[in-house]
Biotite code that builds the C-alpha atoms (Angstrom):
import biotite.structure as struc

atoms = struc.array([
    struc.Atom([0.000, 0.000, 0.000], chain_id="A", res_id=1, res_name="UNK", atom_name="CA", element="C"),
    struc.Atom([2.983, 2.302, 0.494], chain_id="A", res_id=2, res_name="UNK", atom_name="CA", element="C"),
    struc.Atom([3.417, 2.551, -3.288], chain_id="A", res_id=3, res_name="UNK", atom_name="CA", element="C"),
    struc.Atom([-0.240, 3.471, -3.703], chain_id="A", res_id=4, res_name="UNK", atom_name="CA", element="C"),
    struc.Atom([0.083, 6.235, -1.109], chain_id="A", res_id=5, res_name="UNK", atom_name="CA", element="C"),
    struc.Atom([3.240, 7.571, -2.764], chain_id="A", res_id=6, res_name="UNK", atom_name="CA", element="C"),
    struc.Atom([1.737, 7.608, -6.268], chain_id="A", res_id=7, res_name="UNK", atom_name="CA", element="C"),
    struc.Atom([-1.439, 9.312, -5.115], chain_id="A", res_id=8, res_name="UNK", atom_name="CA", element="C"),
    struc.Atom([0.451, 11.774, -2.922], chain_id="A", res_id=9, res_name="UNK", atom_name="CA", element="C"),
    struc.Atom([2.427, 12.837, -5.996], chain_id="A", res_id=10, res_name="UNK", atom_name="CA", element="C"),
    struc.Atom([-0.699, 13.094, -8.123], chain_id="A", res_id=11, res_name="UNK", atom_name="CA", element="C"),
    struc.Atom([-2.714, 15.070, -5.567], chain_id="A", res_id=12, res_name="UNK", atom_name="CA", element="C"),
    struc.Atom([0.113, 17.065, -3.971], chain_id="A", res_id=13, res_name="UNK", atom_name="CA", element="C"),
    struc.Atom([-1.408, 20.413, -4.946], chain_id="A", res_id=14, res_name="UNK", atom_name="CA", element="C"),
    struc.Atom([-4.837, 19.704, -3.484], chain_id="A", res_id=15, res_name="UNK", atom_name="CA", element="C"),
    struc.Atom([-4.331, 17.229, -0.610], chain_id="A", res_id=16, res_name="UNK", atom_name="CA", element="C"),
    struc.Atom([-1.833, 16.761, 2.177], chain_id="A", res_id=17, res_name="UNK", atom_name="CA", element="C"),
    struc.Atom([0.034, 13.467, 2.458], chain_id="A", res_id=18, res_name="UNK", atom_name="CA", element="C"),
    struc.Atom([-2.083, 12.695, 5.540], chain_id="A", res_id=19, res_name="UNK", atom_name="CA", element="C"),
    struc.Atom([-5.303, 13.157, 3.568], chain_id="A", res_id=20, res_name="UNK", atom_name="CA", element="C"),
    struc.Atom([-4.024, 10.881, 0.823], chain_id="A", res_id=21, res_name="UNK", atom_name="CA", element="C"),
    struc.Atom([-3.001, 8.229, 3.327], chain_id="A", res_id=22, res_name="UNK", atom_name="CA", element="C"),
    struc.Atom([-6.401, 8.444, 5.042], chain_id="A", res_id=23, res_name="UNK", atom_name="CA", element="C"),
    struc.Atom([-8.166, 7.935, 1.701], chain_id="A", res_id=24, res_name="UNK", atom_name="CA", element="C"),
    struc.Atom([-6.020, 4.884, 0.967], chain_id="A", res_id=25, res_name="UNK", atom_name="CA", element="C"),
    struc.Atom([-6.592, 3.422, 4.444], chain_id="A", res_id=26, res_name="UNK", atom_name="CA", element="C"),
    struc.Atom([-10.340, 3.912, 4.080], chain_id="A", res_id=27, res_name="UNK", atom_name="CA", element="C"),
    struc.Atom([-10.369, 2.387, 0.592], chain_id="A", res_id=28, res_name="UNK", atom_name="CA", element="C"),
    struc.Atom([-8.275, -0.563, 1.786], chain_id="A", res_id=29, res_name="UNK", atom_name="CA", element="C"),
    struc.Atom([-10.626, -1.198, 4.700], chain_id="A", res_id=30, res_name="UNK", atom_name="CA", element="C"),
    struc.Atom([-13.559, -1.481, 2.296], chain_id="A", res_id=31, res_name="UNK", atom_name="CA", element="C"),
    struc.Atom([-11.952, -4.593, 0.779], chain_id="A", res_id=32, res_name="UNK", atom_name="CA", element="C"),
    struc.Atom([-11.171, -6.392, 4.056], chain_id="A", res_id=33, res_name="UNK", atom_name="CA", element="C"),
    struc.Atom([-13.745, -9.153, 3.663], chain_id="A", res_id=34, res_name="UNK", atom_name="CA", element="C"),
    struc.Atom([-13.220, -9.772, -0.048], chain_id="A", res_id=35, res_name="UNK", atom_name="CA", element="C"),
    struc.Atom([-12.086, -13.281, -0.984], chain_id="A", res_id=36, res_name="UNK", atom_name="CA", element="C"),
    struc.Atom([-9.716, -12.334, -3.824], chain_id="A", res_id=37, res_name="UNK", atom_name="CA", element="C"),
    struc.Atom([-6.814, -10.309, -2.444], chain_id="A", res_id=38, res_name="UNK", atom_name="CA", element="C"),
    struc.Atom([-4.468, -10.100, -5.458], chain_id="A", res_id=39, res_name="UNK", atom_name="CA", element="C"),
    struc.Atom([-6.214, -7.121, -7.038], chain_id="A", res_id=40, res_name="UNK", atom_name="CA", element="C"),
    struc.Atom([-6.814, -5.216, -3.810], chain_id="A", res_id=41, res_name="UNK", atom_name="CA", element="C"),
    struc.Atom([-3.952, -2.707, -4.311], chain_id="A", res_id=42, res_name="UNK", atom_name="CA", element="C"),
    struc.Atom([-5.260, -1.794, -7.783], chain_id="A", res_id=43, res_name="UNK", atom_name="CA", element="C"),
    struc.Atom([-8.816, -1.454, -6.493], chain_id="A", res_id=44, res_name="UNK", atom_name="CA", element="C"),
    struc.Atom([-7.684, 0.559, -3.473], chain_id="A", res_id=45, res_name="UNK", atom_name="CA", element="C"),
    struc.Atom([-5.749, 2.983, -5.668], chain_id="A", res_id=46, res_name="UNK", atom_name="CA", element="C"),
    struc.Atom([-8.705, 3.393, -8.006], chain_id="A", res_id=47, res_name="UNK", atom_name="CA", element="C"),
    struc.Atom([-11.164, 3.993, -5.151], chain_id="A", res_id=48, res_name="UNK", atom_name="CA", element="C"),
    struc.Atom([-8.868, 6.439, -3.309], chain_id="A", res_id=49, res_name="UNK", atom_name="CA", element="C"),
    struc.Atom([-8.149, 8.298, -6.553], chain_id="A", res_id=50, res_name="UNK", atom_name="CA", element="C"),
    struc.Atom([-11.907, 8.747, -7.082], chain_id="A", res_id=51, res_name="UNK", atom_name="CA", element="C"),
    struc.Atom([-12.425, 10.056, -3.552], chain_id="A", res_id=52, res_name="UNK", atom_name="CA", element="C"),
    struc.Atom([-9.484, 12.459, -3.790], chain_id="A", res_id=53, res_name="UNK", atom_name="CA", element="C"),
    struc.Atom([-10.528, 13.644, -7.236], chain_id="A", res_id=54, res_name="UNK", atom_name="CA", element="C"),
    struc.Atom([-14.038, 14.478, -6.067], chain_id="A", res_id=55, res_name="UNK", atom_name="CA", element="C"),
    struc.Atom([-12.817, 16.425, -3.053], chain_id="A", res_id=56, res_name="UNK", atom_name="CA", element="C"),
    struc.Atom([-10.246, 18.476, -4.953], chain_id="A", res_id=57, res_name="UNK", atom_name="CA", element="C"),
    struc.Atom([-12.655, 20.194, -7.291], chain_id="A", res_id=58, res_name="UNK", atom_name="CA", element="C"),
])
């Protein structure tokens, strides 16, 4: 998840603090806790966090 946080922090550096980005990733990751297939979780987490951050920056 560290890579996801770093990529999103770079992408949203002008509109969100690193703490806000990390919180979005943690929240997105938690939403996949009970899912049976774990291999795609990082991709799904990044996508979900990116959507949340994108909505709140505009």
